[in-house]
C-alpha positions in Angstrom: -23.6 45.5 18.8 -20.1 44.2 18.3 -18.8 45.9 21.8 -21.5 44.3 23.3 -20.9 40.7 21.7 -17.3 41.1 22.7 -18.3 42.1 26.3 -20.8 39.1 26.7 -18.1 36.7 25.3 -15.4 38.0 27.9 -18.0 37.7 30.6 -18.6 34.1 29.6 -15.2 33.2 29.4 -14.8 34.8 32.9 -17.3 32.7 34.4 -15.6 29.6 33.1 -12.4 30.6 34.5 -14.2 31.6 38.0 -15.8 28.1 37.8 -12.4 26.5 36.8 -13.2 25.4 33.7 -11.4 25.5 30.7 -12.7 26.4 26.9 -13.2 23.1 25.1 -10.7 22.6 22.5 -12.0 21.9 19.1 -11.8 18.0 18.0 -9.0 17.0 15.9 -9.6 16.8 12.0 -11.5 13.7 10.7 -8.4 12.1 8.9 -6.3 12.0 12.2 -9.1 10.8 14.4 -9.4 7.3 12.0 -7.1 4.2 11.5 -5.5 4.9 8.3 -3.8 1.8 6.4 -2.0 1.4 3.1 -1.8 -2.2 1.7 1.2 -1.8 -0.4 4.4 0.1 1.0 7.6 -0.6 -1.1 9.7 1.3 1.4 11.6 -1.9 2.8 13.8 -1.3 -0.3 15.3 1.8 1.5 15.8 0.1 4.7 19.2 -1.1 3.9 20.6 2.1 2.4 23.8 3.5 3.9 23.0 6.7 5.6 19.4 6.5 5.4 17.1 6.1 8.5 13.3 5.3 8.4 13.0 7.3 11.7 14.4 10.7 10.0 12.4 13.1 7.9 13.3 13.0 4.1 12.7 15.4 1.4 11.3 14.7 -1.9 13.7 17.4 -3.6 16.6 15.5 -2.1 15.6 11.9 -1.7 13.5 9.3 -3.7 11.7 8.0 -0.7 8.1 8.9 -0.2 7.5 7.3 3.2 9.1 7.9 6.8 8.0 8.0 10.2 7.6 11.7 10.4 5.8 11.9 7.3 3.6 9.2 8.2 2.7 11.3 11.3 2.2 14.3 8.8 -0.4 12.3 6.7 -1.7 10.4 9.5 -0.6 7.1 8.1 -1.0 4.8 10.8 1.0 1.9 9.0 0.0 -0.8 6.5 1.7 -3.6 4.8 5.4 -3.5 4.1 6.2 -5.3 0.9 8.9 -8.2 0.7 9.3 -7.4 -3.3 11.1 -9.7 -5.4 12.0 -8.9 -8.9 11.1 -11.9 -11.5 14.0 -13.8 -12.5 14.7 -17.2 -14.5 12.4 -20.2 -13.5 15.5 -22.3 -12.6 16.8 -23.7 -9.2 19.5 -21.1 -9.2 17.0 -18.3 -9.8 14.6 -19.8 -7.3 17.7 -20.0 -4.6 18.8 -16.2 -5.2 14.9 -15.1 -4.9 14.7 -16.9 -1.9 17.8 -15.4 -0.3 16.9 -12.0 -1.2 13.2 -12.2 0.2 14.6 -13.7 3.4 17.0 -10.6 3.5 14.1 -8.2 2.9 11.9 -9.7 5.5 14.8 -9.3 7.9 15.2 -5.7 7.0 11.6 -5.1 8.2 12.2 -6.7 11.3 15.1 -4.6 11.9 13.3 -1.6 11.1 10.5 -2.5 13.4 13.2 -3.3 16.2 15.2 -0.1 15.9 12.0 2.0 16.3 10.2 -0.4 18.9 8.9 2.7 20.6 7.0 3.9 17.8 6.2 1.0 15.6 4.9 -2.6 16.0 4.5 -5.7 14.2 1.0 -6.8 13.4 -0.3 -10.3 12.5 -3.8 -10.0 13.2 -6.6 -7.3 12.9 -6.8 -7.2 16.5 -3.0 -6.4 16.5 -3.4 -3.3 14.3 -6.1 -2.0 16.4 -4.2 -2.6 19.7 -1.1 -0.9 18.3 -3.0 2.1 17.1 -4.8 2.3 20.7 -1.2 2.3 22.0 -0.2 5.2 19.7 2.1 3.2 17.9 2.2 2.8 14.3 1.4 -0.4 12.5 3.4 -2.8 10.6 2.1 -5.8 8.8 4.5 -7.7 6.1 3.2 -8.7 2.6 5.0 -10.6 -0.3 5.0 -9.1 -3.7 5.7 -12.1 -5.9 5.6 -15.6 -4.6 8.7 -16.2 -7.1 10.9 -17.0 -4.0 9.1 -20.0 -3.1 10.3 -21.5 -5.8 8.2 -25.1 -6.6 8.3 -25.6 -2.5 5.1 -24.6 -1.0 6.1 -25.6 2.4 8.2 -22.2 2.3 5.0 -20.3 2.5 5.1 -21.6 6.1 8.3 -20.4 6.6 7.0 -16.7 5.7 3.9 -16.8 7.6 6.0 -17.5 10.5 7.9 -14.4 9.8 4.8 -12.4 9.9 3.6 -12.4 6.3 -0.3 -11.7 6.0 -0.8 -10.8 2.4 1.0 -12.5 -0.8 0.3 -12.3 -4.4 1.3 -15.2 -6.6 3.1 -13.1 -9.5 4.6 -9.9 -10.5 5.3 -8.2 -14.0 6.2 -11.4 -15.8 4.7 -15.1 -15.8 6.1 -17.6 -13.2 5.5 -20.9 -11.7 2.4 -20.2 -10.2 0.4 -18.0 -12.7 0.4 -15.7 -15.5 1.0 -12.1 -15.1 -1.3 -9.1 -16.4 1.7 -7.7 -18.3 3.0 -11.0 -20.1 1.6 -13.3 -22.6 -0.5 -16.1 -21.3 1.2 -19.2 -20.6 -0.9 -20.9 -18.2 -4.3 -19.3 -19.0 -4.7 -18.2 -15.3 -2.9 -20.3 -12.5 -0.7 -23.1 -13.1 -1.2 -26.8 -11.3 1.2 -25.4 -8.8 -0.6 -22.1 -8.5 -4.0 -23.9 -7.7 -2.1 -25.6 -4.9 -0.7 -22.2 -3.8 -4.3 -20.9 -3.4 -5.1 -23.9 -1.0 -2.0 -23.5 1.0 -2.5 -19.7 1.2 -6.1 -20.4 2.5 -4.9 -23.1 4.8 -2.5 -20.8 6.7 -4.9 -17.7 6.8 -2.7 -15.2 4.4 -4.9 -13.2 2.4 -4.4 -13.5 -1.3 -3.2 -10.4 -3.4 -4.5 -10.4 -6.7 -2.8 -7.2 -7.9 -0.5 -8.0 -10.9 -2.6 -11.0 -11.8 -4.0 -11.5 -15.4 -7.7 -11.2 -15.7 -7.8 -15.1 -16.3 -5.7 -15.6 -12.9 -7.8 -13.3 -10.9 -10.9 -15.4 -12.1 -9.5 -18.5 -11.1 -8.3 -17.1 -7.5 -11.7 -15.7 -6.8 -13.2 -18.8 -7.8 -10.9 -21.0 -5.7 -10.5 -19.2 -2.4 -12.3 -20.1 0.3 -12.1 -16.5 1.9 -12.2 -12.9 0.6 -9.1 -11.4 -1.2 -7.6 -8.1 -1.7 -6.2 -6.1 -4.6 -3.2 -4.3 -2.7 -2.6 -1.6 -5.3 -4.7 -1.6 -8.6 -6.4 0.9 -10.6 -9.6 0.9 -12.5 -9.4 -0.2 -16.3 -12.1 2.5 -16.8 -9.9 5.3 -16.0 -7.4 3.8 -18.1 -7.4 0.7 -20.4 -4.4 -1.2 -19.2 -4.0 -4.6 -18.6 -2.8 -4.1 -15.0 -5.7 -2.4 -13.9 -9.2 -4.2 -12.8 -12.4 -4.0 -15.0 -15.5 -2.8 -13.4 -17.4 -6.1 -13.9 -14.3 -7.9 -12.2 -14.6 -5.3 -9.1 -18.3 -6.0 -8.7 -17.3 -9.6 -8.7 -14.8 -8.8 -6.2 -17.3 -7.1 -3.9 -19.9 -10.2 -4.1 -17.1 -12.4 -2.6 -16.5 -9.8 0.1 -13.2 -8.8 -1.1 -11.7 -5.2 -1.5 -9.9 -3.3 -4.0 -7.2 -0.9 -2.9 -6.7 1.8 -4.9 -3.6 2.8 -6.5 -2.0 5.9 -8.1 -0.1 4.0 -10.8 -1.3 3.3 -14.5 -3.8 5.9 -14.8 -1.9 6.7 -17.8 0.6 5.2 -19.9 4.0 5.0 -17.9 6.5 7.1 -19.5 9.2 4.6 -19.4 11.7 6.3 -21.8 15.3 4.9 -22.0 16.7 7.6 -19.3 13.6 6.8 -17.1 14.2 2.9 -17.3 17.8 3.2 -16.6 17.2 5.2 -13.3 14.4 2.8 -12.5 17.0 0.0 -12.8 19.3 1.7 -10.5 16.7 2.4 -8.1 15.9 -1.1 -7.6 19.5 -1.5 -6.1 19.6 1.8 -4.3 20.1 -0.1 -0.9 23.8 -1.1 -2.5 24.7 2.1 -3.2 27.2 4.7 -1.5 25.4 7.7 0.0 27.0 9.9 -2.8 25.8 7.5 -5.6 22.3 7.5 -4.0 22.5 11.3 -4.3 23.3 11.3 -7.9 20.6 8.9 -8.7 18.0 11.3 -7.0 19.5 14.5 -8.7 19.1 13.0 -12.2 15.8 11.4 -11.6 14.6 15.1 -10.4 16.1 16.6 -13.5 14.4 14.0 -15.6 11.0 15.1 -14.1 11.4 18.7 -14.9 11.2 17.7 -18.6 9.4 14.4 -19.0 6.8 13.2 -16.2 6.3 9.7 -15.4 2.5 9.7 -15.2 0.1 12.0 -17.4 -2.5 12.3 -14.3 -2.9 14.1 -11.4 -4.6 14.3 -8.0 -8.0 15.4 -9.5 -7.9 12.3 -11.8 -7.1 10.2 -9.2 -10.1 11.2 -6.9 -12.3 10.9 -10.0 -11.3 7.3 -10.3 -11.6 6.7 -6.4 -15.4 8.1 -6.6 -16.1 5.9 -9.5 -14.6 2.6 -8.0 -16.7 3.5 -4.8 -19.9 3.8 -6.7 -19.1 0.6 -8.4 -17.6 -1.4 -5.7 -19.5 -0.1 -2.7 -17.9 1.5 0.6 -17.4 -2.1 2.0 -15.1 -3.1 -1.1 -12.5 -0.1 -1.4 -9.5 0.6 0.3 -6.3 2.3 -0.5 -2.6 1.2 -1.7 -1.0 3.8 -3.8 2.3 2.0 -4.4 4.3 4.3 -2.6 8.0 4.0 -3.1 7.2 1.6 -6.0 6.5 4.1 -8.9 3.1 5.6 -7.2 2.4 9.2 -6.4 1.4 11.9 -8.8 1.0 15.7 -9.0 -0.8 16.7 -6.0 -0.6 13.5 -4.2 3.4 13.2 -4.3 3.8 11.5 -1.0 1.8 10.4 2.1 1.6 13.6 3.7 -1.3 14.3 1.1 -3.7 11.7 2.4 -5.9 13.9 4.5 -6.6 15.7 1.1 -8.1 12.1 0.0 -10.5 12.2 3.2 -11.4 15.7 2.6 -12.7 15.0 -1.0 -14.6 12.0 0.2 -16.2 13.7 2.9 -17.0 16.6 0.5 -18.4 13.8 -1.7 -20.8 13.1 1.0 -19.6 9.8 2.4 -20.1 9.5 6.4 -17.1 9.3 8.7 -17.8 5.8 9.5 -17.9 5.0 5.5 -14.7 6.6 5.2 -12.9 4.7 8.1 -14.1 1.5 6.2 -12.2 2.4 3.2 -9.0 3.5 5.1 -8.7 0.5 7.3 -12.0 -1.3 8.2 -12.2 -3.1 4.9 -8.6 -4.1 5.1 -8.9 -5.7 8.4 -12.0 -7.3 7.8 -10.7 -9.3 5.0 -7.6 -9.9 7.2 -9.9 -11.1 10.1 -12.0 -13.4 7.8 -9.0 -15.6 6.9 -9.4 -19.2 8.1 -13.1 -18.6 10.0 
């Protein structure tokens, strides 16, 4: 019987050949057929490194970066929001001036990366831009601002960063500032400051999506109440997965969904961060990796990987991550979940160490019974819906 089946198959192939037809190639895997975006990419801190190129492939064993163009292709990450991150400093005129200079430089570095790789990546300002670039076969580069501290007390600077391409911004980072209370600091304003409330109004006027990651619960509540348009959490985890103030509780996720927003699920704070003195020292150096010589960069990576062997930074793995993702979908619904793992900013877990692992997430979502359309909503549709909703 097996021989008959083989002969029949050969006859069918021969008939196709005689007719000039080629056997149909199987469709590409589901993950590669979708538009896949991440809302928080800290990779711009690498863009000024000596001897480092975003277009080159880097190895986790010898380099701390989790994102580059070749690995974006591996994981079918089509793009996302490249962050202008500014470390919180003093609330003084000098502090604001230094922060503004840093933020402008970081924005320029993102522009330079896009210009240097213009054949494969393009700048996006709108949801339509992202879809157009994707159809052209190009990667998508939005800009975001993590921490509005560089604005100082001059809200007119938001217009400057809007013109530079920023389409997502959060008021605060790991410490309170002039705009709001942070999730990881003691309350000062009990939410937004008076200037922070004006910041919300100006964000709405310009059409920049508000990012509530890093905001305290009270800050989140007030942003949700005041914003005329849906908001995002660009890189947050569920508090029910790990009780940490940086994470969002399920009740607030439901309220976010009711207002049309979306929570982009991160890989961070699914456990306490193992910030030992040795790790803290390396993190402090990592923030300034762009100022290091190639030799110093290599030594930092060597020490980091050696420390990884004896003390993991996070006590969670891919299985824990997917359990949280599925719970978040159950609570918020498929229209209000997205992804922002915090690549190059402390994200990544065992089993999902860099972006090449992203297809595994899609496979698990499919195995859990979610439709292709719902999975694509979570990878990009919900993000682009929120972007498009600003100002409408």
